[in-house]
C-alpha positions in Angstrom: 169.8 -8.7 -76.2 170.6 -6.2 -78.8 173.9 -6.1 -80.6 175.3 -2.9 -82.2 177.2 -3.3 -85.3 179.6 -0.8 -86.6 180.7 -0.4 -90.1 184.4 0.2 -90.6 185.5 1.9 -93.8 189.0 1.6 -94.8 190.3 4.2 -97.2 193.4 3.6 -99.1 194.7 7.2 -99.4 197.6 7.6 -101.7 199.1 11.1 -101.3 200.5 12.3 -104.6 204.0 13.5 -104.3 204.4 17.2 -105.2 207.5 18.3 -107.0 208.5 21.9 -106.7 210.1 24.0 -109.4 211.8 27.3 -108.7 212.2 29.2 -112.0 214.5 32.2 -112.0 215.6 34.6 -114.8 219.2 35.5 -114.2 220.0 38.7 -112.4 220.9 41.9 -114.2 224.1 41.7 -116.3 226.7 44.2 -117.5 225.9 45.5 -121.0 229.3 45.1 -122.5 231.2 42.0 -123.6 229.9 39.2 -125.8 226.5 38.1 -124.7 227.5 34.7 -123.4 230.4 36.2 -121.3 228.4 39.0 -119.7 228.9 39.2 -116.0 226.4 40.3 -113.3 226.3 44.0 -112.6 226.7 45.3 -109.0 222.9 45.7 -109.1 222.5 42.2 -110.4 224.5 40.8 -107.5 222.2 42.7 -105.0 219.1 41.3 -106.9 220.2 37.7 -106.5 221.2 38.2 -102.9 217.7 39.6 -102.2 216.1 36.7 -104.0 218.2 34.2 -101.9 217.0 35.9 -98.7 213.4 35.7 -99.8 213.6 32.1 -100.8 215.2 31.4 -97.4 212.3 33.2 -95.6 209.8 31.0 -97.6 211.7 27.9 -96.3 212.2 26.5 -99.8 214.7 23.7 -99.7 216.3 23.4 -103.1 217.8 20.0 -104.0 219.4 20.9 -107.3 220.1 24.0 -109.4 220.2 23.6 -113.2 221.5 26.7 -115.0 222.6 27.9 -118.3 226.4 27.9 -118.8 226.4 31.6 -119.6 228.5 33.6 -117.2 225.6 35.6 -115.7 223.4 32.6 -115.0 226.4 30.7 -113.5 227.1 33.7 -111.2 223.4 33.9 -110.3 223.4 30.2 -109.4 226.7 30.4 -107.4 225.5 33.5 -105.4 222.1 31.9 -104.8 223.6 28.7 -103.5 226.2 30.4 -101.3 223.6 32.7 -99.7 221.1 29.9 -99.1 223.6 27.9 -97.2 222.0 24.6 -98.2 223.7 21.6 -99.7 222.5 21.1 -103.2 223.7 19.8 -106.5 224.6 22.2 -109.3 224.6 21.5 -113.0 225.4 23.8 -116.0 223.7 23.0 -119.3 225.1 24.7 -122.4 221.9 24.2 -124.2 219.9 26.3 -121.7 221.5 29.4 -123.2 218.7 31.2 -125.1 216.7 27.9 -125.5 213.1 27.4 -126.2 210.4 26.6 -123.7 210.1 23.1 -125.1 213.8 22.5 -124.4 213.2 23.5 -120.8 210.4 20.9 -120.5 212.8 18.3 -121.8 215.7 19.4 -119.5 213.4 19.1 -116.5 211.9 15.8 -117.6 215.3 14.1 -117.3 215.8 15.2 -113.7 216.3 12.4 -111.2 213.1 11.7 -109.3 215.0 11.8 -106.0 215.1 15.6 -106.5 212.0 17.1 -104.9 212.8 20.8 -105.6 214.6 21.8 -108.7 215.8 25.4 -109.4 216.1 26.4 -113.0 218.0 29.5 -113.9 217.8 30.7 -117.5 217.2 33.5 -120.1 214.4 35.2 -121.9 212.5 34.6 -124.1 212.5 30.9 -123.3 212.1 31.2 -119.5 209.1 33.5 -119.8 207.5 31.3 -122.5 208.0 28.3 -120.2 206.5 29.9 -117.1 203.5 31.1 -119.2 203.0 27.6 -120.6 203.4 25.8 -117.3 201.2 28.0 -115.1 198.6 28.3 -117.9 197.8 31.9 -116.8 199.8 34.3 -118.9 201.8 36.8 -116.9 201.5 39.2 -119.9 205.1 40.1 -119.8 208.6 38.6 -119.9 210.2 37.9 -116.6 212.3 40.8 -115.4 215.9 40.1 -114.2 215.9 38.0 -111.1 212.1 37.4 -111.2 211.2 34.0 -109.6 208.2 31.8 -110.0 207.8 29.0 -107.4 205.6 26.4 -108.9 204.2 23.3 -107.1 203.4 20.4 -109.4 201.1 17.5 -108.7 203.5 14.9 -110.1 205.4 12.0 -108.8 208.0 11.9 -111.6 209.7 14.7 -113.5 208.7 13.1 -116.7 205.2 14.1 -115.9 206.1 17.8 -116.3 204.5 17.7 -119.8 201.1 17.1 -118.2 201.0 20.7 -116.7 199.7 19.5 -113.4 200.3 22.8 -111.6 198.6 23.0 -108.2 199.7 26.5 -107.3 202.4 29.1 -107.8 203.7 32.4 -106.5 206.0 35.1 -107.7 209.0 36.5 -105.8 210.6 39.7 -107.0 213.9 41.2 -105.8 
């Protein structure tokens, strides 16, 4: 009698969690007033509404929006959230106003790990420097108003943002 033996291989597959970052430069603002107090222009409102629609079409579910406390970024965040119709946390950060790319890394690193998709709305030049650094492929220009980069990160915790584990990204324009 012949016995057949089978080898069974057990693989312990640990799927790495992917965090998603949606980086947006604020929409176009009016050119008068003090810089921090500049409001969105009529065109800027249309830009952010267009972006919200495109984010919705991509089925991106944002858990939290972190934005500069400047008036135009706050308005961009509010319009985005209202048009997406999703429940999400919103947080203004005074230090995001005209900050450096390194501060953006730090602001993201302290995000609660229960947040899977974080939306960050800020200003040039820091927001463009940050995106260039994170995707490690220079975009060769500063982000235009309402430009969006959706970046998937192979990280389990937001503190790992410094490791630049970008798996892929894409750009959305108004």
